[in-house]
Every structure is written in C-alpha cells, then in structure tokens.
C-alpha atoms as an extended CHARMM CRD file, in Angstrom:
* protein
*
        91  EXT
         1         1  MET       CA            -11.1430000000       -7.4380000000       -1.5460000000  PROA      1               0.0000000000
         2         2  ASP       CA            -15.1570000000       -6.4720000000       -2.1390000000  PROA      2               0.0000000000
         3         3  GLU       CA            -16.0460000000       -5.0450000000       -5.4130000000  PROA      3               0.0000000000
         4         4  LYS       CA            -17.7700000000       -2.4250000000       -4.1200000000  PROA      4               0.0000000000
         5         5  ALA       CA            -15.1030000000       -1.1410000000       -1.6550000000  PROA      5               0.0000000000
         6         6  GLN       CA            -13.7420000000        1.6670000000       -2.2660000000  PROA      6               0.0000000000
         7         7  ILE       CA             -9.6420000000        2.6260000000       -1.9110000000  PROA      7               0.0000000000
         8         8  LYS       CA             -8.9280000000        5.8650000000        0.1910000000  PROA      8               0.0000000000
         9         9  VAL       CA             -5.8460000000        8.0740000000       -1.2920000000  PROA      9               0.0000000000
        10        10  LEU       CA             -4.5410000000       10.7350000000        1.0940000000  PROA      10              0.0000000000
        11        11  VAL       CA             -2.7460000000       13.5020000000        0.2070000000  PROA      11              0.0000000000
        12        12  PHE       CA             -0.8400000000       15.3430000000        3.1310000000  PROA      12              0.0000000000
        13        13  GLY       CA              0.6050000000       18.7660000000        2.4340000000  PROA      13              0.0000000000
        14        14  PRO       CA              0.7840000000       22.3820000000        4.5410000000  PROA      14              0.0000000000
        15        15  THR       CA             -2.7300000000       24.4150000000        4.4240000000  PROA      15              0.0000000000
        16        16  PRO       CA             -2.3620000000       26.3270000000        2.1230000000  PROA      16              0.0000000000
        17        17  SER       CA             -0.7330000000       23.5910000000       -0.1510000000  PROA      17              0.0000000000
        18        18  CYS       CA              2.8580000000       24.3320000000       -2.0880000000  PROA      18              0.0000000000
        19        19  ALA       CA              3.2280000000       23.4930000000       -5.3280000000  PROA      19              0.0000000000
        20        20  ARG       CA              4.6260000000       20.1350000000       -5.2290000000  PROA      20              0.0000000000
        21        21  CYS       CA              1.4080000000       18.8750000000       -2.7680000000  PROA      21              0.0000000000
        22        22  ARG       CA             -0.9930000000       20.4520000000       -5.0830000000  PROA      22              0.0000000000
        23        23  GLN       CA              0.6510000000       18.5850000000       -8.1610000000  PROA      23              0.0000000000
        24        24  ALA       CA              0.8100000000       15.3660000000       -5.8880000000  PROA      24              0.0000000000
        25        25  GLU       CA             -3.0640000000       16.1460000000       -5.1180000000  PROA      25              0.0000000000
        26        26  GLN       CA             -3.8380000000       16.8100000000       -8.8600000000  PROA      26              0.0000000000
        27        27  GLU       CA             -1.9880000000       13.4080000000      -10.1900000000  PROA      27              0.0000000000
        28        28  ALA       CA             -3.6540000000       12.1230000000       -7.3300000000  PROA      28              0.0000000000
        29        29  ARG       CA             -6.9270000000       12.3390000000       -8.7430000000  PROA      29              0.0000000000
        30        30  GLU       CA             -5.5690000000       11.8100000000      -12.8780000000  PROA      30              0.0000000000
        31        31  ALA       CA             -4.7960000000        8.2780000000      -11.3850000000  PROA      31              0.0000000000
        32        32  ALA       CA             -7.9630000000        7.8090000000       -9.4060000000  PROA      32              0.0000000000
        33        33  ALA       CA             -9.8760000000        8.5330000000      -12.9330000000  PROA      33              0.0000000000
        34        34  LYS       CA             -8.2580000000        5.5530000000      -14.3410000000  PROA      34              0.0000000000
        35        35  PHE       CA            -10.4130000000        3.4320000000      -12.2570000000  PROA      35              0.0000000000
        36        36  PRO       CA            -14.3050000000        2.7690000000      -12.3650000000  PROA      36              0.0000000000
        37        37  PRO       CA            -15.8570000000        5.4580000000      -10.9700000000  PROA      37              0.0000000000
        38        38  ASP       CA            -16.2330000000        5.7290000000       -6.9570000000  PROA      38              0.0000000000
        39        39  ARG       CA            -14.1100000000        2.8680000000       -6.5560000000  PROA      39              0.0000000000
        40        40  VAL       CA            -10.9280000000        5.4070000000       -5.6320000000  PROA      40              0.0000000000
        41        41  VAL       CA            -11.3700000000        8.7390000000       -3.1150000000  PROA      41              0.0000000000
        42        42  VAL       CA             -8.8510000000       11.2030000000       -3.0790000000  PROA      42              0.0000000000
        43        43  GLU       CA             -8.3960000000       13.3330000000        0.0650000000  PROA      43              0.0000000000
        44        44  LYS       CA             -6.6110000000       16.2660000000        0.7870000000  PROA      44              0.0000000000
        45        45  HSD       CA             -5.2610000000       16.5250000000        4.6600000000  PROA      45              0.0000000000
        46        46  ASP       CA             -3.4450000000       19.1160000000        6.2620000000  PROA      46              0.0000000000
        47        47  ALA       CA             -0.2010000000       18.1110000000        7.2990000000  PROA      47              0.0000000000
        48        48  VAL       CA             -0.3550000000       19.2370000000       11.2800000000  PROA      48              0.0000000000
        49        49  SER       CA             -3.4060000000       17.3160000000       11.8170000000  PROA      49              0.0000000000
        50        50  GLU       CA             -4.5450000000       14.6500000000       14.0030000000  PROA      50              0.0000000000
        51        51  LEU       CA             -4.7430000000       12.3520000000       10.9430000000  PROA      51              0.0000000000
        52        52  ALA       CA             -1.1660000000       13.2800000000        9.6640000000  PROA      52              0.0000000000
        53        53  ARG       CA              0.5510000000       12.5830000000       13.4400000000  PROA      53              0.0000000000
        54        54  ARG       CA             -1.4040000000        8.9870000000       13.0220000000  PROA      54              0.0000000000
        55        55  PHE       CA              0.2380000000        8.2010000000        9.4610000000  PROA      55              0.0000000000
        56        56  GLN       CA              3.7660000000        9.9890000000       10.9550000000  PROA      56              0.0000000000
        57        57  VAL       CA              3.4830000000       12.7600000000        8.2650000000  PROA      57              0.0000000000
        58        58  TYR       CA              7.0290000000       14.5280000000        8.8100000000  PROA      58              0.0000000000
        59        59  MET       CA              7.8540000000       15.2670000000        5.2680000000  PROA      59              0.0000000000
        60        60  THR       CA              5.0800000000       16.8150000000        2.4200000000  PROA      60              0.0000000000
        61        61  PRO       CA              3.6980000000       15.9040000000       -0.0060000000  PROA      61              0.0000000000
        62        62  THR       CA              2.9100000000       12.1690000000        1.9480000000  PROA      62              0.0000000000
        63        63  VAL       CA              0.7810000000        9.8540000000        0.1310000000  PROA      63              0.0000000000
        64        64  VAL       CA             -1.3600000000        7.2500000000        1.9880000000  PROA      64              0.0000000000
        65        65  VAL       CA             -3.2050000000        4.3050000000       -0.1620000000  PROA      65              0.0000000000
        66        66  ASN       CA             -5.5380000000        2.5140000000        2.1080000000  PROA      66              0.0000000000
        67        67  GLY       CA             -3.6390000000        3.1710000000        5.0280000000  PROA      67              0.0000000000
        68        68  ARG       CA             -0.0300000000        2.0400000000        3.9030000000  PROA      68              0.0000000000
        69        69  VAL       CA              2.2450000000        5.2450000000        2.9380000000  PROA      69              0.0000000000
        70        70  ALA       CA              3.3120000000        4.8030000000       -0.7120000000  PROA      70              0.0000000000
        71        71  ALA       CA              5.7420000000        8.0580000000       -0.4000000000  PROA      71              0.0000000000
        72        72  VAL       CA              7.4790000000       10.6750000000        1.4190000000  PROA      72              0.0000000000
        73        73  GLY       CA              8.7470000000       13.9400000000        0.5630000000  PROA      73              0.0000000000
        74        74  ARG       CA              8.4290000000       13.2740000000       -3.1800000000  PROA      74              0.0000000000
        75        75  LEU       CA              5.9690000000       13.4450000000       -5.9420000000  PROA      75              0.0000000000
        76        76  LEU       CA              4.9860000000        9.6120000000       -6.6270000000  PROA      76              0.0000000000
        77        77  PRO       CA              4.9140000000        8.9360000000      -10.4410000000  PROA      77              0.0000000000
        78        78  MET       CA              1.5980000000        8.7570000000      -12.1380000000  PROA      78              0.0000000000
        79        79  THR       CA              2.3060000000        5.1210000000      -13.0440000000  PROA      79              0.0000000000
        80        80  GLU       CA              3.7660000000        3.8540000000       -9.6060000000  PROA      80              0.0000000000
        81        81  LEU       CA              0.9730000000        5.6980000000       -7.9650000000  PROA      81              0.0000000000
        82        82  VAL       CA             -2.0010000000        3.5890000000      -10.6690000000  PROA      82              0.0000000000
        83        83  GLU       CA             -0.0550000000        0.3650000000       -9.8840000000  PROA      83              0.0000000000
        84        84  VAL       CA             -0.2530000000        0.9680000000       -6.3530000000  PROA      84              0.0000000000
        85        85  ILE       CA             -4.0570000000        1.6920000000       -6.2790000000  PROA      85              0.0000000000
        86        86  ALA       CA             -4.3780000000       -1.4460000000       -8.8350000000  PROA      86              0.0000000000
        87        87  ARG       CA             -2.8980000000       -3.5480000000       -6.0490000000  PROA      87              0.0000000000
        88        88  GLU       CA             -5.0360000000       -2.2590000000       -3.2370000000  PROA      88              0.0000000000
        89        89  LEU       CA             -7.8040000000       -3.0990000000       -5.5260000000  PROA      89              0.0000000000
        90        90  VAL       CA             -7.2500000000       -7.0010000000       -5.8300000000  PROA      90              0.0000000000
        91        91  ARG       CA             -6.0410000000       -7.8450000000       -1.9720000000  PROA      91              0.0000000000
C-alpha cells in the first residue's frame, strides 16, 4: 500500500449513539492514535444511511476497516482493531 494512503475506519451506530456505539467510536479513535498522524481516519456514520446499506449494516455497532467489515453487533477489542488496521497498512 502507498505509504501516504489512509486507512478508513467506519463506525456505524444509531443517531443519537447508544453507549456501545459511542464506546466503539472512542476505541476506534484510540486505536487510530497508535499510528502515525493522518494515516488512520475514523468516521462515525448513522446505521440508517445509504452507506450503511452498502455495507449491509444490520446490527450496531458495526466497524468497517478499509471497506472490510471487522465487527458486527459487538465491541471490537482495541488490540484486535489495532491488528486489523496494521494488516491494512501492509496490504
């Protein structure tokens, strides 16, 4: 992968966010902070949106990393999310 390419982490949840979805977003932001600045971008999206339909979000929280669904309906442990992001950086 291009060294300047960004990894996108999308967190899907309801609006307003439930406690688990807020936690999923916070953990995604903390995981992103473990990488060089601007390499990992975290975005929160509503679970009822066109983008959510594209990823077939049916449970929340759903976490998508670079277009690949990483977790559905559960909190992804920080260590696991960091590993998923790291694998994407070397693709």
